[in-house]
Steps between C-alpha positions, in 0.01 A plus 500: 500500500645839404522791743197689367281190506611433858419858597151475353446180696599681820270788412213267422432681174605397152524800273315494170729785395866413552584858397317634806694272730831596339421869529403464867843353571692767305667785689531835323878447479442206264310684228209718394242223554536512877255438783431846644153541347406151620631593843269803505202283415601221735529738794134597463385140457706390801348773717148390405565129544678542835221728621242231421701232681543719808133604497401135518771385743468780756125552504501682834779744420455865410629685196812624676612151600430358154691784335796445730518127426464559127784752508724235659410236244555714191815681612830438327662259745188281522474477122872428473460204737217370282725537195773294665250233603388448140853512357484825305876575519564201271268623224535878510618659175765762579775677312849358551596800713190472719555128543866547594397762753271258681176625348335158526512534879400867526175525700366782284546304176354184651199682645431674169516168317242342731262787425574466128420129511167575667425761233595256224280230651210746509543578129552135409221341701282774647445614858402153624838360391689790658298471822576127514870577460492753784318242711777247434775750574351660813210283616696282740665786686169687526311193621763421762529850646320709756419868454694594814810328368552762230702792627479836328770601256707801599343746254148410613591517867670836456203645314256381765729626779502849348130507415411403856678819607330705228827548314542486121621181336873480420653581164747268328754594234798333339815684607751294305557173318831317503641214296441364153147484360478126566611532865389839624466612860239766571537771764156630597406780737191481720404849621240613752492869419268594788766382746804604303626142492657293222652153495676309224464136402674274251385204295540312175169645381316823566234318696744327733691827552176677592421228754849537651461878523156461660642258760770751588246780526279292728794426728582869513144606575441237766817606679414869478257727681457723194169354381343588836552870441223555245261287707547711809472828313 
């Protein structure tokens, strides 16, 4: 059995269009027929399918809890773990430079490919096929978890921490990027203008750098009395 046939067996979906499958596995470094448009579509399909699974699994939970769990499931590191579990590094199509730079193990590339595969499955077999794929990829972890077992990600916790004190949400911006295009490190600033505070975070993707900056900001705020000032005013 070749690698693409084995992948389709793991996915539980055999593509009628082999071109769709090939495109879903193709990084932009490997050519013009890459997977970014499929990723865009797959992100939306994934959000809908995960929402339906969570709605059914956690019938007594409110919108905030369901949103928090969904954010955990669709974030980059969770999708990258799914990609590793189904063997995507072995079938990704990358340029020689991207491959030499370890692109097949980069969480951002792996996460994007999972979304692209979901988008391709949607186009190839309709929503039912894509929903079934999401069920296979995420159903077991959802079924075996409890709502209280999902901690909030740093960006969500920081936003809620500030909103509870009637402070504006933080602003994130990329300060710098370092390294070659296939192995960049992002430096992101998280600023809370109302308090005159800013913290920096680093990561291999913008999203992971933002999470790092948010964690640092939370640590700073929790150790500081500054947020109490506006509340006492």
